[in-house]
C-alpha positions, -999 to 999 in steps of 0.1 A, spaced: -766 655 -346 -789 672 -322 -794 658 -288 -823 668 -265 -811 679 -230 -833 651 -215 -815 625 -236 -780 638 -229 -771 613 -201 -785 583 -221 -765 594 -253 -733 599 -234 -737 565 -217 -743 548 -250 -712 564 -266 -690 555 -237 -703 519 -238 -694 517 -274 -659 532 -268 -653 508 -240 -663 477 -260 -640 488 -289 -611 492 -265 -618 459 -248 -620 439 -281 -589 456 -294 -569 448 -263 -581 412 -264 -569 409 -300 -536 425 -290 -531 399 -262 -537 371 -287 -513 386 -313 -485 392 -287 -488 357 -272 -485 342 -307 -454 363 -313 -439 353 -279 -445 317 -286 -427 319 -319 -398 337 -302 -395 312 -274 -396 283 -299 -370 299 -322 -346 308 -294 -350 275 -274 -319 252 -273 -322 224 -298 -304 191 -292 -331 166 -302 -358 192 -308 -383 177 -283 -379 206 -259 -384 232 -287 -415 214 -300 -431 212 -265 -440 249 -263 -477 257 -262 -500 286 -259 -531 282 -238 -560 305 -231 -562 307 -193 -589 332 -186 -615 350 -206 -642 373 -193 -661 401 -208 -633 425 -201 -602 403 -198 -582 377 -217 -551 359 -204 -529 335 -223 -502 312 -209 -471 301 -227 -457 269 -213 -437 238 -222 -461 209 -221 -435 182 -225 -403 192 -208 -414 218 -182 -387 206 -158 -359 218 -181 -370 255 -184 -351 267 -153 -320 246 -160 -317 257 -197 -326 293 -190 -301 298 -161 -275 271 -166 -267 242 -142 -239 223 -126 -227 190 -142 -226 158 -123 -189 153 -134 -180 188 -123 -181 220 -142 -210 241 -153 -232 245 -183 -240 281 -193 -276 290 -196 -293 299 -229 -317 328 -221 -348 322 -243 -378 327 -220 -368 359 -203 -360 379 -234 -391 367 -252 -413 378 -222 -396 412 -221 -402 417 -258 -438 406 -255 -444 430 -227 -430 459 -247 -450 449 -277 -482 446 -258 -477 480 -243 -472 495 -278 -502 477 -292 -524 489 -263 -514 525 -270 -523 520 -307 -557 506 -297 -565 534 -273 -553 561 -299 -573 544 -327 -606 539 -308 
């Protein structure tokens, strides 16, 4: 492909714009994939007594602009229990209940997965 010297700046800007949009869309897709995986992990590792707490986990799109996408994973039904079940708590009759880490490990795994997917997107674009 031959480019005239006068059209060089315009051609470079056009190519960089296409590259930028491919990276942005790839990263947005990666955020959605990772948040779905994280939601599955949190649900699977959540304590289950009656199952209501486990079923309460939701994924919600918080922010989306032309260059960003943010998803939130939260418990819509029993949000008060997250800290108690994750870290443990004291019993009214004395003693202590050990925590069941389920949110922290899922978040760490999601962060590592997002980083790996971002590297794949950048290398592939």
